[in-house]
C-alpha positions in Angstrom: -71.0 -68.4 212.0 -72.9 -71.4 213.4 -73.4 -72.8 209.9 -69.7 -72.5 209.2 -68.2 -73.7 212.4 -70.8 -76.4 213.0 -69.3 -78.4 210.1 -66.5 -79.7 212.4 -66.3 -81.0 215.9 -65.3 -78.7 218.7 -62.0 -80.5 219.0 -61.2 -79.9 215.4 -62.3 -76.2 215.6 -60.0 -75.6 218.5 -57.1 -77.3 216.6 -57.7 -75.1 213.6 -57.9 -71.8 215.5 -54.7 -72.7 217.5 -52.9 -73.7 214.3 -53.9 -70.3 212.8 -52.5 -68.5 215.9 -49.2 -70.4 215.6 -49.0 -69.8 211.8 -49.4 -66.1 212.4 -46.7 -66.2 215.0 -44.4 -67.9 212.6 -45.1 -65.3 209.9 -44.7 -62.3 212.2 -41.6 -63.8 213.8 -40.0 -64.4 210.4 -40.7 -60.8 209.5 -39.2 -59.6 212.8 -42.5 -58.0 213.7 -42.6 -59.9 217.0 -39.8 -61.4 219.0 -40.7 -65.0 218.6 -37.9 -66.9 216.8 -39.6 -68.9 214.0 -37.0 -71.7 214.2 -37.4 -71.8 217.9 -41.1 -71.9 217.5 -41.0 -74.8 215.1 -38.5 -76.7 217.4 -40.7 -76.1 220.4 -43.8 -77.2 218.5 -42.1 -80.5 217.5 -40.7 -81.3 220.9 -43.9 -80.4 222.8 -46.0 -82.3 220.3 -44.0 -85.5 220.6 -43.7 -85.3 224.4 -47.4 -84.6 224.9 -48.8 -87.2 222.5 -46.2 -89.8 223.6 -47.0 -89.4 227.3 -50.7 -89.5 226.5 -50.3 -92.8 224.6 -48.3 -94.4 227.4 -50.7 -93.2 230.1 -53.8 -94.3 228.2 -52.3 -97.8 227.7 -51.5 -98.0 231.4 -55.0 -96.9 232.3 -56.5 -99.3 229.6 -58.4 -96.6 227.9 -58.5 -95.3 224.3 -56.1 -92.4 224.0 -57.8 -89.1 222.9 -55.1 -87.9 220.5 -56.8 -84.7 219.2 -57.3 -83.5 222.8 -53.5 -84.0 223.3 -52.8 -82.1 220.1 -54.9 -79.1 221.5 -53.0 -79.3 224.8 -49.6 -79.3 223.0 -50.6 -76.3 220.8 -51.7 -74.3 223.8 -48.4 -75.1 225.6 -46.4 -73.9 222.6 -48.2 -70.5 222.9 -47.2 -70.2 226.5 -43.5 -71.3 226.8 -40.4 -69.6 225.3 -40.0 -70.4 221.5 -36.4 -71.5 221.6 -34.1 -74.3 220.4 -31.9 -74.0 223.4 -31.5 -77.4 225.0 -32.8 -76.5 228.5 -35.7 -74.5 227.0 -36.8 -77.6 224.9 -36.4 -79.9 228.0 -38.6 -77.6 230.0 -41.2 -77.4 227.2 -41.2 -81.2 226.9 -41.6 -81.5 230.6 -44.7 -79.2 230.5 -46.2 -81.4 227.8 -45.6 -84.7 229.7 -47.0 -83.2 233.0 -50.0 -81.9 231.1 -50.7 -85.3 229.5 -50.3 -87.1 232.8 -52.6 -84.7 234.7 -55.5 -86.0 232.6 -55.1 -89.4 234.2 -53.9 -88.5 237.7 -55.9 -85.4 238.6 -59.3 -86.8 237.9 -62.7 -87.2 239.5 -65.0 -89.9 238.2 -63.3 -90.0 234.8 -63.0 -86.2 234.3 -59.8 -84.2 234.7 -60.1 -81.4 237.2 -57.4 -79.0 236.0 -56.7 -77.4 232.7 -53.9 -79.7 231.4 -51.8 -77.0 229.6 -51.9 -74.7 232.6 -51.0 -77.5 234.9 -48.1 -78.6 232.7 -46.6 -75.1 232.4 -47.2 -74.2 236.1 -45.8 -77.4 237.6 -42.8 -77.4 235.2 -42.2 -73.8 236.3 -42.2 -74.7 239.9 -39.2 -76.9 239.3 -37.5 -74.2 237.2 -37.7 -76.1 234.0 -39.7 -73.5 232.0 -41.6 -70.3 232.5 -45.0 -69.2 231.1 -44.1 -66.1 229.0 -47.3 -66.2 226.9 -45.5 -64.8 223.8 -48.8 -64.5 222.0 -49.8 -61.5 224.1 -48.5 -58.8 221.8 -50.4 -56.0 219.9 -49.5 -57.6 216.6 -50.9 -61.1 217.6 -54.1 -59.7 219.2 -56.3 -59.7 216.0 -55.8 -63.4 215.2 -55.9 -64.4 218.9 -59.1 -62.4 219.4 -60.8 -63.8 216.3 -60.0 -67.3 217.3 -61.3 -66.7 220.9 -64.5 -65.2 219.5 -65.1 -68.2 217.3 -64.5 -70.7 220.1 -66.6 -68.8 222.7 -69.4 -68.4 220.2 -69.4 -72.1 219.3 -69.5 -73.2 223.0 -72.0 -70.4 223.9 -69.6 -69.1 226.5 -69.1 -65.6 225.2 -70.6 -64.1 228.3 -68.2 -66.1 230.5 -65.2 -64.9 228.5 -66.5 -61.3 228.7 -66.7 -61.6 232.5 -63.1 -62.6 232.7 -61.9 -60.0 230.2 -63.9 -57.1 231.7 -63.0 -57.8 235.3 -59.3 -58.3 234.5 -59.2 -55.1 232.5 -61.1 -53.2 235.2 -58.8 -54.4 238.1 -55.4 -54.2 236.4 -56.4 -51.0 234.5 -57.4 -49.3 237.7 -54.2 -50.4 239.4 -52.3 -48.8 236.5 -54.3 -45.6 236.7 -53.6 -45.3 240.4 -49.9 -45.5 239.6 -50.2 -42.5 237.2 -51.1 -43.9 233.8 -53.9 -42.3 231.8 -57.2 -44.2 231.9 -57.3 -44.9 228.2 -53.7 -46.1 228.0 -54.1 -48.2 231.2 -57.2 -50.1 230.2 -56.2 -50.6 226.6 -52.8 -51.9 227.6 -54.4 -54.7 229.6 -56.1 -56.0 226.4 -53.0 -55.6 224.3 -50.1 -56.8 226.4 -51.7 -59.1 228.9 -52.8 -62.6 227.8 -56.4 -62.2 229.0 -58.0 -62.7 225.6 -56.1 -66.0 225.0 -56.8 -67.1 228.5 -60.6 -66.5 228.1 -61.0 -67.9 224.6 -58.7 -70.9 224.5 -58.3 -72.1 228.1 -61.1 -70.9 230.4 -63.7 -72.1 227.8 -62.6 -75.8 228.0 -65.9 -77.5 228.7 -64.4 -80.4 230.7 -63.1 -78.1 233.4 -65.9 -75.5 233.4 -68.8 -76.1 235.8 -72.2 -76.9 234.2 -74.4 -74.1 235.4 -74.1 -70.5 234.1 -73.8 -68.9 237.5 -71.0 -71.3 238.4 -69.2 -70.4 235.1 -69.4 -66.7 235.9 -68.1 -67.3 239.4 -65.2 -69.3 238.0 -64.4 -66.5 235.5 -64.5 -64.0 238.3 -62.1 -66.0 240.5 -59.7 -66.4 237.6 -59.8 -62.6 236.9 -59.1 -61.7 240.6 -56.3 -64.2 240.9 -54.8 -63.0 237.6 -55.1 -59.3 238.4 -54.0 -59.0 242.1 -50.3 -59.6 242.6 -49.3 -62.0 245.4 -46.3 -64.2 246.3 -45.3 -66.4 249.1 -42.8 -69.2 249.7 -43.9 -72.8 249.8 -40.9 -74.8 251.0 -38.1 -74.3 248.6 -40.3 -72.8 245.9 -41.9 -69.3 245.5 -45.6 -69.2 244.5 -46.5 -66.0 242.7 -49.2 -64.5 240.5 -49.4 -66.0 237.0 -52.2 -66.5 234.4 -51.7 -70.3 234.5 -52.0 -70.4 238.4 -55.1 -68.1 238.2 -56.8 -70.6 235.8 -55.9 -73.5 238.1 -57.4 -71.7 241.1 -60.5 -71.2 239.0 -60.6 -74.8 238.1 -60.5 -75.8 241.8 -63.4 -73.4 242.6 -65.3 -74.9 239.6 -64.8 -78.4 240.9 -65.8 -77.4 244.4 -69.1 -75.8 243.4 -70.2 -78.3 240.8 -69.0 -81.7 242.1 -71.8 -84.2 241.7 -71.6 -87.9 241.9 -72.0 -89.8 238.6 -74.3 -92.8 238.2 -74.9 -95.7 235.9 -77.8 -96.3 233.5 -78.9 -99.8 232.5 -80.3 -100.0 228.9 -83.9 -101.3 229.0 -84.7 -100.8 225.3 -85.0 -98.5 222.3 -87.6 -97.5 219.7 -87.4 -95.8 216.3 -88.7 -92.3 216.4 -88.2 -92.0 212.6 -86.1 -93.7 209.9 -83.1 -91.6 211.1 -83.8 -91.1 214.8 -83.9 -93.4 217.8 -84.9 -93.2 221.4 -82.9 -95.1 224.0 -84.4 -95.8 227.4 -82.5 -96.6 230.6 -83.1 -97.5 234.2 -80.9 -95.5 236.6 -79.0 -97.6 239.2 -79.7 -95.0 241.9 -82.3 -92.2 242.4 -81.6 -89.3 240.0 -82.8 -85.7 240.3 -83.0 -83.5 237.2 -85.2 -80.7 235.9 -87.1 -80.9 232.6 -84.9 -79.4 229.9 -81.6 -80.4 231.3 -79.0 -82.7 229.7 -76.8 -85.5 230.7 -73.3 -86.6 229.6 -72.9 -90.2 228.8 -69.5 -91.9 229.0 -69.2 -95.0 226.8 -65.7 -96.5 226.6 -65.1 -97.7 223.0 -62.6 -97.3 220.2 -63.5 -93.7 219.7 -63.2 -91.2 216.8 -62.0 -87.7 217.4 -65.1 -86.7 219.3 -64.1 -89.1 222.2 -66.0 -91.4 224.5 -68.4 -88.8 226.1 -71.4 -87.1 224.5 -74.0 -84.7 225.8 -77.7 -85.5 225.2 -80.9 -83.7 226.2 -83.1 -85.8 228.5 -86.3 -86.6 226.6 -88.3 -88.1 229.5 -90.0 -86.2 232.3 -88.4 -86.0 235.8 -91.6 -87.6 237.2 -90.9 -90.7 235.1 -87.8 -91.4 237.3 -90.0 -91.7 240.3 -91.8 -94.9 241.2 -91.3 -98.6 240.8 -90.1 -98.4 237.2 -87.9 -95.3 236.9 -86.8 -94.5 233.4 -84.6 -92.0 231.6 -84.8 -91.5 227.8 -82.6 -89.8 225.3 -83.4 -89.2 221.6 -80.8 -88.9 218.9 -80.1 -89.0 215.2 -78.8 -92.3 214.0 -77.4 -91.7 210.5 -76.0 -94.7 208.5 -72.4 -93.2 208.8 -72.8 -92.0 212.4 -70.0 -91.3 214.9 -68.2 -94.1 216.7 -70.1 -93.2 219.9 -73.5 -93.6 218.2 -72.5 -96.9 216.6 -71.3 -98.2 220.0 -74.5 -97.1 221.7 -76.6 -98.8 219.0 -74.7 -102.0 219.5 -75.5 -102.3 223.2 -77.6 -105.1 224.3 -80.5 -104.6 226.8 -79.0 -104.8 230.3 -75.8 -103.1 229.3 -74.5 -100.4 231.6 -73.3 -96.9 230.6 -72.1 -94.2 232.9 -73.4 -90.7 233.4 -70.7 -88.2 234.4 -73.0 -85.3 235.1 -76.5 -83.9 234.7 -77.1 -80.2 234.4 -78.3 -77.3 232.2 -80.2 -74.0 232.4 -82.7 -74.6 229.6 -85.7 -74.5 231.9 -89.2 -73.2 231.6 -90.2 -70.1 233.5 -91.3 -70.6 237.1 -94.4 -68.4 236.6 -97.1 -70.8 235.3 -99.1 -67.9 233.9 -96.4 -66.8 231.4 -97.2 -67.8 227.8 -94.5 -69.7 226.0 -93.5 -70.4 222.4 -91.1 -73.3 221.8 -89.3 -73.7 218.5 -87.9 -77.2 217.9 -85.6 -78.1 215.0 -85.5 -81.8 214.3 -84.2 -83.8 217.2 -84.0 -80.5 219.1 -87.5 -81.4 220.2 -86.1 -83.7 223.0 -85.9 -81.1 225.8 -89.4 -79.9 224.9 -90.7 -83.5 225.1 -89.4 -83.7 228.6 -90.9 -80.3 229.6 -94.3 -80.9 228.0 -94.6 -84.4 229.5 -93.7 -83.1 232.9 -96.3 -80.4 232.7 -98.9 -83.0 231.8 -97.9 -85.2 234.7 -98.1 -82.3 237.1 -101.4 -81.1 235.7 -99.8 -77.7 234.9 -102.0 -76.3 232.1 -99.8 -73.6 230.6 -100.3 -71.6 227.5 -97.8 -73.3 225.2 -97.3 -73.2 221.5 -94.6 -75.4 220.0 -93.3 -74.7 216.5 -91.9 -77.9 214.9 -89.3 -77.6 212.1 -89.0 -81.2 210.7 -85.6 -82.3 209.4 -87.2 -84.4 206.7 -90.5 -85.0 205.0 -93.3 -86.5 207.1 -91.0 -86.5 210.2 -93.0 -86.4 213.4 -90.8 -86.9 216.4 -92.5 -87.4 219.8 -95.9 -86.7 218.3 -97.6 -88.8 221.0 -96.0 -86.6 223.7 -97.0 -83.4 222.0 -100.6 -84.5 221.5 -101.0 -85.7 225.1 -99.6 -82.5 226.4 -102.4 -80.4 225.0 -99.9 -77.8 223.6 -100.8 -76.2 220.3 -98.5 -77.7 217.6 -97.5 -75.7 214.5 -95.3 -77.2 211.8 -93.1 -74.9 209.7 -90.7 -75.6 206.9 -87.1 -74.7 207.5 -87.3 -71.8 205.0 -90.4 -70.4 206.8 -88.4 -69.9 210.1 -88.5 -66.1 209.8 -90.1 -63.3 211.8 -92.9 -63.2 209.2 -93.4 -66.9 209.3 -93.5 -67.0 213.1 -96.0 -64.1 213.3 -98.2 -65.9 210.8 -98.1 -69.2 212.7 -98.3 -67.6 216.2 -100.1 -64.3 215.9 -99.7 -63.4 219.6 -96.0 -64.3 219.7 -95.1 -60.8 221.1 -96.7 -61.7 224.4 -94.8 -65.1 224.7 -91.4 -66.0 226.0 -89.3 -67.8 223.4 -87.3 -71.0 223.5 -85.4 -72.6 220.6 -83.5 -75.9 220.4 -81.8 -77.8 217.6 -78.6 -77.8 215.5 -76.4 -74.6 215.8 -77.5 -73.1 212.4 -81.2 -73.6 213.2 -80.8 -72.2 216.7 -79.1 -69.1 215.3 -81.9 -68.6 212.7 -84.6 -69.4 215.3 -83.2 -67.0 217.8 -83.1 -64.2 215.3 -86.6 -64.9 214.0 -88.1 -65.1 217.5 -86.5 -61.8 218.5 -87.5 -60.1 215.3 -91.1 -61.4 215.7 -91.2 -59.8 219.2 -90.8 -62.8 221.5 -89.5 -62.0 225.0 -86.3 -63.1 226.6 -85.4 -65.8 224.0 -83.4 -68.8 225.5 -81.5 -71.2 223.3 -80.3 -74.8 223.5 -78.1 -76.4 220.8 -76.0 -79.4 220.1 -72.3 -78.4 219.6 -70.5 -81.6 220.7 -66.9 -81.3 221.7 
């Protein structure tokens, strides 16, 4: 699956899966299998698309930023899945209002350049407060569940958030199903009905999984999913002035977004480019001086924000930190990132390469759980595919600086002939270095290269397809508690 979905950006993958859901809705509606009117669905799609993209263009120009059109397309497609598919004038007005509110929320409800609330949920919920529309979530039917679940699985797998989605689904099924059982329903019917007629799968796969509103650490993501599940599953209502606030999936997600923001809010900071060096003919390391003290752990990543005329992947990109945390301490603090620089690279990479020394870029967050075990006596095997060596460079250099002499074997899978990324760091660390061809990344290949692999804890970093192959090979070879890090983009 990684090899297949890794061919497109995360934005494009979300657009494709949502388009497939709507296409199935059109087909089933035309066949009278579900109640969605196909003409109404097409009309709603057109109106919401124009309203959302139009509002985004105007807001982006007012804010003097480059509009991210594919993000707006995704927002519009999600809204169409939530509101009534109808050509009635007031229904179309309400759907358009939801699209406009969703687009504006990305510019008004922000913290250090990042929107706080899921835009689609915000648009539908706020428009609903004014009686303009209502979130009926027409995609939550038994006939739509297969295509919805398949798309959710693809997105959660690609973003490595399957466990987060499972937390939301399992808790929601458990709470609502138990409530139904207590009212007299049979357990099997009760719990299955939650999956079939409640929009929990769509909520988990297409909305909760949005990386920009999820907190960065895994425990924070589980907490967010649990909050959404509880808010979705327990009925409540109360008046707030002239409006009534009541339980809804969109409100549940917004409450989860607020909790996510509260537990993960961290100040951003700026980096000043100090220089760069070629790691190979196709890879470059960029070095920066932070404008304020920065704390991070070896193996974590940072998100760079670089305003420019962006392609569909946008103005932000996540990179593993290649330098050691100890390198940020002292009179000449320095943070390094290493990345592929192909001739026809993304707009972000071209803009980064064009920066002059002294230029400032902004970091919106630093986080990640790809950390070495705390126990210094636990032996480790690291599998690095190409530029996936960057978090290991940070970790091995930090061990050297701290005098931590661990039993480490690093298996390097070069992306090209004679490629040797961060060879100086690996040599200085004292770790045993093994080089394998991509085709030798199998259980047998790893056992031959690392005979005692069964006593080691495994780590693998690289492109999605390599991470999938490396994880399978490490587990088959007997490595313990394999952890993965990979570059998906969004």
